[in-house]
C-alpha positions in Angstrom: 33.8 -27.6 -7.7 35.4 -29.9 -9.9 34.4 -28.1 -13.1 35.6 -24.8 -11.4 39.0 -26.7 -11.1 38.7 -28.0 -14.7 38.5 -24.6 -16.4 41.9 -23.6 -15.2 43.6 -26.8 -16.7 45.4 -25.7 -20.0 45.6 -27.8 -23.3 49.2 -28.9 -21.8 47.7 -30.3 -18.8 45.0 -32.1 -20.9 47.7 -33.5 -23.1 49.9 -34.6 -20.3 47.1 -36.7 -18.5 47.8 -40.1 -19.8 45.5 -42.2 -17.5 48.3 -45.1 -17.1 47.0 -46.1 -13.7 44.1 -48.4 -13.1 40.2 -48.3 -12.8 37.2 -46.3 -13.2 34.5 -46.4 -10.3 31.2 -45.0 -9.2 28.1 -45.3 -7.2 24.7 -44.1 -7.7 21.7 -43.7 -5.1 18.6 -46.1 -5.4 16.2 -43.5 -6.6 17.9 -43.2 -9.9 17.7 -47.0 -10.9 14.8 -49.0 -12.3 14.5 -51.4 -9.4 15.2 -48.8 -6.6 18.2 -50.5 -5.5 21.7 -48.6 -5.2 24.4 -49.6 -7.5 28.2 -49.6 -7.6 30.4 -50.2 -10.4 34.2 -50.7 -11.4 36.2 -51.2 -14.7 39.2 -53.1 -13.7 42.2 -52.0 -15.3 45.4 -54.1 -15.0 46.9 -55.2 -18.0 48.2 -58.6 -19.0 50.0 -59.7 -15.8 46.6 -59.6 -14.1 44.2 -60.4 -17.2 42.4 -63.6 -15.9 39.7 -62.0 -13.5 36.6 -63.8 -12.2 34.3 -64.2 -9.3 35.0 -66.3 -6.3 33.0 -67.3 -3.2 34.7 -66.7 0.1 33.5 -68.3 3.4 36.5 -67.9 5.6 35.5 -64.9 7.5 32.4 -63.8 9.9 30.4 -63.1 6.8 30.7 -65.1 3.5 30.9 -62.9 0.2 31.3 -63.3 -3.4 34.5 -61.2 -4.8 36.2 -60.1 -7.9 39.7 -61.8 -8.0 42.4 -62.6 -10.4 44.6 -65.8 -10.8 47.9 -64.2 -9.4 46.4 -64.3 -5.7 43.0 -65.4 -4.9 43.2 -63.9 -1.4 43.1 -60.3 -2.7 39.7 -59.0 -3.5 39.4 -56.2 -6.0 35.8 -55.6 -5.6 32.9 -57.7 -3.6 29.7 -57.8 -1.7 29.0 -60.0 1.4 25.8 -61.7 2.4 24.7 -58.7 4.7 24.7 -56.2 1.7 28.2 -54.7 2.6 30.1 -53.9 -0.6 33.5 -52.3 -1.7 35.6 -51.6 -4.7 38.4 -49.3 -5.4 40.5 -47.3 -7.9 44.3 -47.0 -7.0 45.3 -43.2 -6.4 48.7 -42.2 -6.2 48.1 -38.6 -5.6 47.4 -39.4 -1.9 50.2 -39.3 0.7 52.3 -42.3 1.6 53.1 -45.9 0.1 50.7 -48.2 -1.6 51.1 -52.1 -2.2 48.7 -55.0 -2.8 47.3 -53.9 0.7 44.4 -52.6 -1.1 43.2 -56.1 -2.0 43.8 -57.7 1.5 42.2 -54.7 3.0 38.9 -55.2 0.9 39.0 -59.0 1.7 39.1 -58.4 5.5 36.2 -55.5 5.1 34.0 -58.0 3.5 34.7 -60.9 5.9 34.2 -58.6 8.9 31.9 -55.5 8.1 27.8 -54.8 8.0 27.9 -51.0 8.3 29.7 -48.2 6.9 30.3 -47.4 10.5 32.2 -50.7 11.2 34.4 -49.8 8.3 35.0 -46.1 9.5 35.9 -47.4 13.0 38.5 -49.8 11.3 39.9 -46.8 9.4 40.2 -44.7 12.7 42.0 -47.7 14.3 44.5 -48.2 11.4 45.2 -44.7 11.3 47.3 -45.1 14.1 49.3 -48.2 13.0 49.1 -47.1 9.3 47.9 -49.1 6.3 49.8 -49.9 2.9 46.4 -48.8 1.4 46.1 -45.9 -0.8 43.3 -45.3 -3.2 39.5 -44.0 -3.8 37.0 -46.7 -2.3 33.3 -46.7 -3.2 31.4 -48.5 0.0 27.7 -49.1 0.6 25.6 -51.2 3.1 22.0 -51.6 3.5 21.6 -49.3 6.3 23.4 -46.1 5.5 23.5 -45.9 1.7 26.9 -45.3 0.4 29.8 -43.3 0.4 33.4 -42.6 -1.4 36.4 -42.7 0.7 39.8 -41.2 -0.4 41.9 -43.4 2.0 45.7 -42.9 2.5 48.1 -44.8 4.7 47.1 -42.8 8.0 44.4 -40.4 6.9 41.0 -40.8 5.3 38.3 -38.5 3.7 34.5 -39.2 3.2 32.1 -38.1 0.3 28.5 -39.3 1.4 26.5 -40.3 -1.4 23.4 -38.5 0.2 25.1 -35.3 0.0 25.6 -35.6 -3.7 23.5 -33.1 -5.5 24.0 -35.3 -8.6 22.9 -38.5 -7.0 26.2 -40.3 -7.7 29.9 -40.1 -7.3 32.6 -40.9 -9.7 36.4 -41.4 -9.2 39.4 -42.4 -11.4 42.9 -42.3 -10.3 43.2 -38.9 -8.8 41.7 -37.8 -5.4 40.6 -34.5 -4.4 42.6 -34.5 -1.3 45.7 -35.6 -3.6 48.1 -33.8 -5.8 47.5 -34.9 -9.3 44.8 -35.6 -12.0 45.7 -38.7 -13.4 42.6 -40.3 -15.0 40.8 -36.7 -15.5 39.8 -37.8 -19.1 38.0 -40.9 -17.8 36.5 -39.0 -15.0 35.1 -36.4 -17.4 33.8 -39.1 -19.6 32.1 -41.1 -16.9 30.5 -38.0 -15.3 28.8 -37.3 -18.8 27.6 -41.0 -19.3 26.1 -41.3 -16.0 24.4 -37.7 -16.2 23.0 -38.6 -19.5 21.7 -42.0 -18.5 19.9 -40.2 -15.3 18.4 -37.6 -17.5 16.9 -40.1 -19.9 15.4 -42.8 -17.8 16.0 -44.8 -14.8 19.3 -46.9 -15.0 19.2 -50.7 -15.6 22.2 -52.9 -15.6 22.4 -52.9 -19.4 22.9 -49.1 -19.3 25.9 -49.4 -17.2 27.3 -52.4 -19.3 26.7 -50.9 -23.0 27.0 -47.0 -22.2 29.9 -47.1 -19.8 32.0 -50.4 -19.8 32.0 -50.3 -23.5 32.5 -46.6 -24.3 35.5 -45.4 -26.4 36.6 -41.9 -26.0 39.7 -40.0 -26.8 42.5 -38.0 -24.5 40.1 -34.9 -24.1 37.1 -37.2 -23.2 35.2 -36.8 -26.4 33.1 -39.9 -27.2 34.3 -41.7 -30.4 31.6 -43.5 -32.5 31.6 -47.2 -33.0 32.7 -48.4 -35.5 35.4 -45.8 -35.7 35.1 -44.1 -39.3 38.8 -42.7 -39.0 42.2 -43.8 -39.5 44.9 -44.1 -36.6 48.7 -44.3 -37.6 47.4 -45.0 -41.0 45.1 -48.0 -39.9 41.5 -47.4 -40.9 38.9 -48.4 -38.3 41.5 -48.6 -35.6 41.4 -46.3 -32.6 43.8 -45.4 -29.7 42.0 -46.8 -26.6 44.7 -46.0 -24.1 42.3 -43.0 -22.5 38.9 -44.8 -22.8 36.7 -46.2 -20.1 37.0 -49.3 -22.0 40.6 -49.3 -22.4 43.8 -51.3 -23.6 44.6 -52.4 -20.1 41.1 -53.1 -19.1 40.6 -56.7 -17.9 37.1 -56.8 -16.2 34.1 -54.9 -15.3 31.4 -55.4 -12.6 28.3 -53.9 -11.1 27.2 -54.5 -7.6 23.5 -54.3 -6.9 22.8 -53.4 -3.2 20.0 -54.1 -1.0 17.5 -52.0 1.0 15.2 -54.7 2.2 15.6 -57.5 4.4 14.6 -60.1 1.8 16.7 -59.0 -0.9 20.2 -60.6 -1.8 22.7 -58.6 -3.2 24.3 -59.1 -6.6 27.5 -59.0 -8.2 27.4 -58.5 -12.0 30.7 -59.5 -13.3 32.5 -59.2 -16.7 35.2 -61.5 -16.2 37.3 -60.3 -19.2 37.9 -57.5 -21.6 34.4 -55.4 -21.3 34.2 -54.8 -25.1 34.0 -58.6 -25.9 32.9 -60.3 -22.8 29.3 -60.9 -21.5 28.4 -59.8 -17.9 26.9 -62.5 -15.4 25.4 -62.2 -12.0 26.7 -63.9 -8.9 25.2 -64.1 -5.5 27.1 -64.3 -2.1 26.0 -68.0 -2.0 28.3 -71.0 -2.5 29.2 -71.7 -6.1 31.8 -73.0 -8.2 32.9 -70.8 -11.0 32.8 -73.3 -13.7 34.0 -71.3 -16.8 37.6 -70.1 -16.1 38.1 -70.3 -19.7 35.9 -67.2 -20.3 38.7 -64.8 -19.0 41.2 -66.6 -21.2 39.1 -66.5 -24.3 38.2 -62.9 -23.7 42.0 -61.8 -24.0 42.3 -64.0 -27.0 39.5 -62.2 -28.7 41.2 -59.0 -27.7 44.5 -59.9 -29.1 42.9 -60.6 -32.4 41.2 -57.1 -32.4 44.4 -55.5 -31.1 46.7 -57.1 -33.7 48.8 -54.1 -34.6 50.2 -52.9 -31.1 49.2 -52.9 -27.6 46.9 -49.9 -27.8 45.3 -49.8 -31.3 41.7 -51.5 -31.4 40.0 -52.6 -34.6 36.4 -51.3 -34.3 35.0 -52.4 -37.5 33.6 -55.9 -36.4 31.7 -54.4 -33.3 28.5 -53.3 -35.1 27.0 -53.9 -38.5 23.8 -53.8 -40.3 23.2 -57.6 -40.6 23.1 -57.8 -36.5 26.3 -60.3 -36.5 28.7 -57.7 -35.0 30.3 -58.7 -31.6 28.3 -56.0 -29.8 25.0 -57.0 -31.8 25.6 -60.6 -30.6 26.5 -59.6 -26.9 23.5 -57.4 -26.4 21.1 -60.0 -27.7 22.6 -62.5 -25.3 22.7 -60.2 -22.4 19.3 -58.9 -22.7 18.0 -62.8 -22.8 20.4 -63.2 -19.7 19.2 -60.6 -17.6 15.4 -60.9 -18.3 15.7 -64.8 -17.2 17.9 -64.0 -14.0 15.3 -61.6 -12.6 12.7 -64.4 -13.2 14.5 -66.7 -10.7 13.1 -67.1 -7.1 16.2 -65.9 -5.2 16.7 -66.9 -2.0 19.3 -68.0 0.8 17.1 -71.0 1.2 16.5 -72.0 -2.6 20.1 -72.0 -4.1 19.6 -75.0 -6.5 17.5 -73.0 -9.0 20.3 -70.2 -9.3 23.1 -72.9 -9.2 21.6 -74.7 -12.2 20.9 -71.5 -14.0 24.4 -70.0 -13.6 26.1 -73.1 -14.7 23.8 -73.0 -18.0 24.4 -69.4 -18.5 28.1 -69.7 -18.0 28.3 -72.3 -20.8 26.0 -70.4 -23.2 28.4 -67.3 -22.7 31.4 -69.3 -23.4 30.0 -70.8 -26.4 28.9 -67.3 -27.7 32.2 -65.9 -27.0 33.8 -69.0 -28.8 31.4 -68.3 -31.8 32.9 -64.6 -31.7 36.4 -65.5 -32.0 35.9 -68.2 -34.8 34.0 -65.5 -36.6 36.8 -63.1 -36.3 39.4 -65.8 -37.6 37.2 -66.5 -40.8 36.1 -62.9 -41.0 32.4 -63.7 -40.9 31.5 -60.8 -39.0 30.8 -58.4 -41.7 32.1 -55.1 -41.2 30.1 -52.1 -42.0 30.4 -50.6 -45.6 33.0 -47.8 -45.3 34.6 -45.3 -47.7 37.9 -46.1 -49.4 39.7 -43.2 -48.0 39.0 -40.6 -45.3 37.8 -37.2 -46.7 40.7 -34.3 -46.1 39.5 -31.6 -43.8 42.0 -29.1 -42.4 41.9 -26.4 -39.9 44.0 -23.0 -40.4 45.3 -21.7 -38.3 45.7 -24.5 -35.6 46.5 -23.6 -32.8 44.5 -20.2 -33.0 43.2 -17.6 -31.0 39.6 -17.8 -31.8 39.3 -17.4 -35.3 39.9 -20.2 -37.9 39.0 -21.7 -41.2 38.1 -25.1 -42.3 39.6 -26.2 -45.7 38.6 -29.2 -47.7 38.0 -30.5 -51.2 35.2 -32.7 -50.1 31.9 -32.4 -52.0 28.8 -32.4 -49.6 25.9 -34.8 -50.7 23.3 -32.6 -48.8 22.9 -29.8 -46.6 25.3 -30.1 -43.7 25.7 -28.8 -40.3 28.7 -27.6 -38.3 29.1 -27.7 -34.7 31.5 -26.8 -32.1 31.8 -28.6 -28.5 34.1 -28.2 -25.7 35.9 -31.1 -23.7 32.6 -31.7 -21.6 30.5 -32.4 -24.7 28.6 -29.0 -24.4 27.8 -27.5 -28.0 29.1 -24.0 -28.2 28.1 -23.2 -31.9 25.8 -24.6 -34.3 25.1 -23.8 -38.0 23.1 -25.6 -40.9 24.6 -24.9 -44.3 23.4 -25.4 -47.8 24.8 -28.1 -49.8 26.6 -26.0 -52.1 27.7 -23.5 -49.4 31.7 -23.5 -48.9 32.9 -23.8 -45.6 33.3 -20.3 -44.3 35.3 -18.8 -41.6 34.1 -19.7 -38.1 34.6 -17.7 -35.0 34.8 -19.0 -31.5 34.2 -16.5 -29.0 37.6 -15.0 -27.6 36.1 -15.1 -24.2 36.5 -18.8 -24.1 39.5 -20.1 -22.0 42.5 -21.7 -23.4 41.8 -25.3 -24.1 40.8 -28.1 -26.8 37.7 -27.8 -28.8 36.1 -30.2 -31.3 34.5 -29.2 -34.6 31.9 -31.7 -36.1 30.8 -31.8 -39.6 27.7 -33.9 -40.4 26.7 -34.6 -44.0 23.7 -36.9 -44.1 25.1 -40.1 -42.4 28.8 -39.3 -42.4 30.3 -37.4 -39.5 33.9 -35.8 -39.4 35.6 -34.5 -36.4 38.4 -32.1 -36.1 40.3 -31.0 -33.1 40.9 -27.3 -32.6 43.1 -25.7 -29.9 43.0 -22.3 -28.6 46.2 -20.7 -27.2 46.4 -17.2 -26.3 
């Protein structure tokens, strides 16, 4: 259904979708995960005002829970799971009718304190339809009895999309609703759909997949993935990219995965990234009494982010994320997280034996802080070696652009080997492929005139170098 809608969107609409509103969320059925437990996830986007996000234990209701909060108001919960396995998280959606406020956060706190079943939640929605809610958004919800669902909830109406009815096995939302009147966040929706589909088609999903493939993904305004390090120039700054439209974006302040339960003996888990997802490790928290001991982690995360985004509020330096010496930020984070996750699953987790987890958590939080401090110090001293890059970006030009289906690539670049030319649409589907001899000049390429108006990408690959050009069809 969605892709039928998408084909009618013109290039103008694609460029107008700026994705200024917060959050990318999703949930997936248990048969697609390695440990046969359902997952929900959220990238929290709020900007500098709500930058310090962290897990918090709450025991004030009928059921105790672990929630994700920020330091502006710890009574408002932006994602969480309670001791009974009931979990909820949200993304703002202004396309729905009515007014919205911080009621989303109090609404989720109340739900976690009082509900065990999706039916409990739906009964509450029906009751508050009459009185009205200061709640408006997309809400992913799951329990250990009936699976999960995505709800589009306005002030006095709501709509349900059952996870069991999804032919894909997962449901994604950003900041538009199918019952709303705009497509805000469309580019992140497209990218998230592609990432999760690729993960499902590759293997059963594990926590590391969501963290590295989803939370730390960079893409452009047309949902096209950007390789890291970014071997290009933005506003004259080599290696910097515009990350306003990525899942990991300039206003992202946290990320979390909720690991649900489907057996009585299991304990639900909230895996939390307390800070900018690109530079902060993920740590598991249980709905047991704990004291979050490293409140400095989100503060340090924002400091590292500021160092990488030292030009303006939306350009990020990608040259220090990965390198051949395994000392890049992502090299260090992935090694740390692999060890962390493996050691966590070796614990004897139980409501009756919390001490082992408490000791483990305190140690892991300390290790994670030290790692981030090392990353920050390395950035200051430039000890994180960037990859070897050419001094200048080769010049390629499309002519004409925009066009009606026929264009020519103009360049003085000298190919060092046989090379390939590929054409992709914004969904990442390859529409054209041709391999050319090293000494063959780029010739006129024709895209089928039956293709709709829109944005396409031309990728030229020469050995280990890749160059991408944007092409626009207008008729």
